[in-house]
VMD Tcl script that draws the C-alpha trace (Angstrom):
set ca {
  {-30.44 -4.96 -10.61}
  {-29.74 -6.90 -13.83}
  {-26.64 -4.75 -14.41}
  {-25.35 -5.42 -10.89}
  {-26.03 -9.14 -11.22}
  {-24.27 -9.32 -14.57}
  {-21.28 -7.38 -13.26}
  {-20.89 -9.35 -10.04}
  {-21.89 -12.87 -11.08}
  {-20.39 -12.97 -14.56}
  {-21.65 -14.65 -17.72}
  {-21.76 -18.20 -16.38}
  {-24.01 -17.59 -13.37}
  {-26.00 -14.61 -14.62}
  {-29.06 -14.77 -16.88}
  {-28.62 -11.16 -18.02}
  {-26.99 -10.09 -21.29}
  {-24.36 -8.01 -19.47}
  {-21.46 -9.90 -21.07}
  {-22.89 -9.49 -24.57}
  {-22.86 -5.69 -24.44}
  {-19.93 -3.35 -24.86}
  {-18.82 -1.74 -21.62}
  {-16.01 0.56 -22.74}
  {-17.25 3.33 -20.45}
  {-17.17 0.96 -17.46}
  {-13.66 -0.14 -18.45}
  {-12.44 3.47 -18.58}
  {-14.33 4.60 -15.48}
  {-12.78 1.74 -13.51}
  {-9.32 2.97 -14.53}
  {-10.23 6.52 -13.52}
  {-11.57 5.29 -10.17}
  {-8.41 3.33 -9.39}
  {-6.24 6.30 -10.42}
  {-8.23 8.63 -8.19}
  {-7.67 6.33 -5.21}
  {-3.92 6.30 -5.87}
  {-3.75 10.07 -6.40}
  {-5.83 10.71 -3.28}
  {-3.45 8.64 -1.17}
  {-0.43 10.27 -2.84}
  {-1.64 13.81 -2.19}
  {-3.14 13.38 1.28}
  {-1.81 10.13 2.73}
  {-5.42 9.30 3.60}
  {-6.62 5.69 3.90}
  {-3.00 4.60 3.64}
  {-3.56 1.13 5.08}
  {-6.55 0.53 2.84}
  {-5.12 1.86 -0.43}
  {-1.41 1.18 -0.26}
  {-0.89 -1.35 2.53}
  {-1.82 -4.88 3.58}
  {-1.09 -6.38 0.16}
  {-0.98 -9.95 1.48}
  {-4.30 -9.66 3.33}
  {-6.01 -8.28 0.23}
  {-4.53 -11.06 -1.87}
  {-5.79 -13.71 0.54}
  {-9.32 -12.26 0.51}
  {-9.35 -12.14 -3.29}
  {-7.96 -15.67 -3.72}
  {-10.39 -17.19 -1.20}
  {-13.41 -15.53 -2.82}
  {-12.08 -16.40 -6.28}
  {-11.98 -20.11 -5.49}
  {-15.28 -20.09 -3.58}
  {-17.12 -18.21 -6.33}
  {-18.76 -21.30 -7.94}
  {-19.95 -22.57 -4.57}
  {-21.73 -19.33 -3.68}
  {-22.94 -18.27 -7.15}
  {-24.42 -21.40 -8.71}
  {-27.58 -21.24 -6.61}
  {-28.04 -17.46 -6.80}
  {-31.33 -17.56 -8.73}
  {-32.72 -20.25 -6.45}
  {-32.26 -18.02 -3.42}
  {-34.75 -15.55 -1.94}
  {-33.75 -11.89 -1.84}
  {-32.20 -12.18 1.62}
  {-29.93 -14.91 0.27}
  {-28.99 -13.05 -2.90}
  {-27.72 -9.95 -1.13}
  {-24.83 -11.72 0.70}
  {-23.78 -13.39 -2.56}
  {-23.64 -10.06 -4.38}
  {-21.87 -8.60 -1.34}
  {-19.21 -11.31 -1.45}
  {-18.64 -10.65 -5.14}
  {-18.35 -6.93 -4.51}
  {-15.81 -7.63 -1.77}
  {-13.85 -9.81 -4.21}
  {-13.65 -7.07 -6.82}
  {-13.03 -4.49 -4.11}
  {-10.03 -6.49 -2.89}
  {-8.81 -6.74 -6.50}
  {-9.07 -2.96 -6.83}
  {-7.11 -2.45 -3.62}
  {-4.51 -4.96 -4.82}
  {-3.97 -2.77 -7.88}
  {-3.65 0.38 -5.77}
  {-1.27 -1.38 -3.36}
  {0.90 -2.33 -6.34}
  {0.71 1.06 -8.07}
  {1.12 3.43 -5.12}
  {4.76 2.50 -4.30}
  {5.65 3.35 -7.91}
  {5.19 7.03 -7.03}
  {8.54 7.39 -5.29}
  {8.83 11.19 -5.46}
  {7.09 12.91 -2.56}
  {4.46 15.52 -3.35}
  {6.62 18.24 -1.77}
  {9.52 17.41 -4.12}
  {7.34 16.91 -7.20}
  {7.74 20.42 -8.63}
  {11.51 20.32 -8.30}
  {11.62 16.82 -9.83}
  {9.53 17.86 -12.85}
  {11.61 20.99 -13.49}
  {14.81 18.98 -13.19}
  {13.49 16.29 -15.56}
  {12.35 18.93 -18.06}
  {15.70 20.74 -18.04}
  {17.69 17.50 -18.27}
  {15.61 16.18 -21.15}
  {15.79 19.41 -23.16}
  {19.53 19.62 -22.52}
  {20.05 16.05 -23.76}
  {18.10 16.71 -26.96}
  {19.89 20.02 -27.53}
  {23.30 18.33 -27.21}
  {22.34 15.94 -30.01}
  {22.02 18.82 -32.47}
  {25.03 20.91 -31.45}
  {27.38 19.42 -34.05}
  {24.87 19.36 -36.92}
  {22.54 22.31 -36.36}
  {24.88 24.90 -34.87}
  {22.94 27.95 -33.70}
  {19.62 26.17 -34.28}
  {20.54 23.39 -31.85}
  {18.62 24.99 -28.99}
  {15.47 25.45 -31.07}
  {15.56 21.89 -32.40}
  {16.39 20.56 -28.95}
  {13.45 22.35 -27.34}
  {11.03 21.22 -30.06}
  {12.10 17.56 -30.16}
  {12.55 17.39 -26.39}
  {9.13 18.95 -25.87}
  {7.51 16.42 -28.21}
  {9.29 13.60 -26.39}
  {8.06 14.81 -22.99}
  {4.48 15.14 -24.26}
  {4.60 11.58 -25.65}
  {5.99 10.22 -22.37}
  {3.28 11.99 -20.36}
  {0.54 10.70 -22.67}
  {1.87 7.14 -22.46}
  {1.98 7.30 -18.66}
  {-1.59 8.62 -18.51}
  {-2.76 6.00 -21.01}
  {-1.12 3.20 -19.02}
  {-2.61 4.53 -15.77}
  {-6.04 4.52 -17.40}
  {-5.86 1.14 -19.15}
  {-3.86 -1.13 -16.83}
  {-6.52 -1.33 -14.07}
  {-9.21 -2.19 -16.63}
  {-6.98 -4.82 -18.23}
  {-6.29 -6.43 -14.84}
  {-10.02 -6.39 -14.09}
  {-10.85 -8.05 -17.42}
  {-8.13 -10.69 -16.97}
  {-9.47 -11.50 -13.50}
  {-12.99 -11.91 -14.89}
  {-11.69 -14.08 -17.74}
  {-9.84 -16.37 -15.32}
  {-12.86 -16.46 -13.02}
  {-15.13 -17.49 -15.88}
  {-12.97 -20.42 -16.96}
  {-12.33 -21.59 -13.41}
  {-16.08 -21.45 -12.70}
  {-16.81 -23.27 -15.96}
  {-14.41 -26.12 -15.11}
  {-15.85 -26.46 -11.61}
  {-19.37 -26.32 -13.00}
  {-18.67 -29.16 -15.45}
  {-16.64 -31.38 -13.11}
  {-18.20 -30.76 -9.70}
  {-21.55 -28.98 -10.00}
  {-22.90 -30.62 -13.14}
  {-25.53 -32.54 -11.16}
  {-26.74 -29.37 -9.45}
  {-26.78 -26.88 -12.30}
  {-28.56 -26.65 -15.59}
  {-25.77 -24.61 -17.19}
}
mol new
graphics top color blue
foreach p $ca { graphics top sphere $p radius 0.5 }
foreach p [lrange $ca 0 end-1] q [lrange $ca 1 end] { graphics top cylinder $p $q radius 0.2 }
display resetview
């Protein structure tokens, strides 16, 4: 329960030490989770409206809960259990809408249909190796093909690794930025508006 409270409420409203611990695994797992949602929709078309559509509606939900966060979180520990559950639920909805905002942004980037993916990859591979081979024709002669395949293959591997790394890290970075902005917005509201009602 402390972990859930720390995750949902954040450092300002939570009395746990969640923020003081390293959560690299959570950061990476969040990226994997977001990627799985995007890949699932890409491969099956399932939950299309939830994962890749309704961007504006998701944004509105996130923004509303973002700005109302101080009002619903400052009294969390003064509430009985039946009052705490809706607060945690609202925070989960906020981060859920953020997650779906990321998927709605990322999914349209996959412009090649799954049926054409194999042909696209083969075409990209051949084109890349051909471009690298052409660079060595004048200088390497008969070894141009070998050098082109080696350098082109290394280039493709690097590109794939960078794409996978970006797909893994970008969702976590967005999540951390959102939490950072939420903390400072909450802190300003706490000092200027809720100072008479809070002890923090």
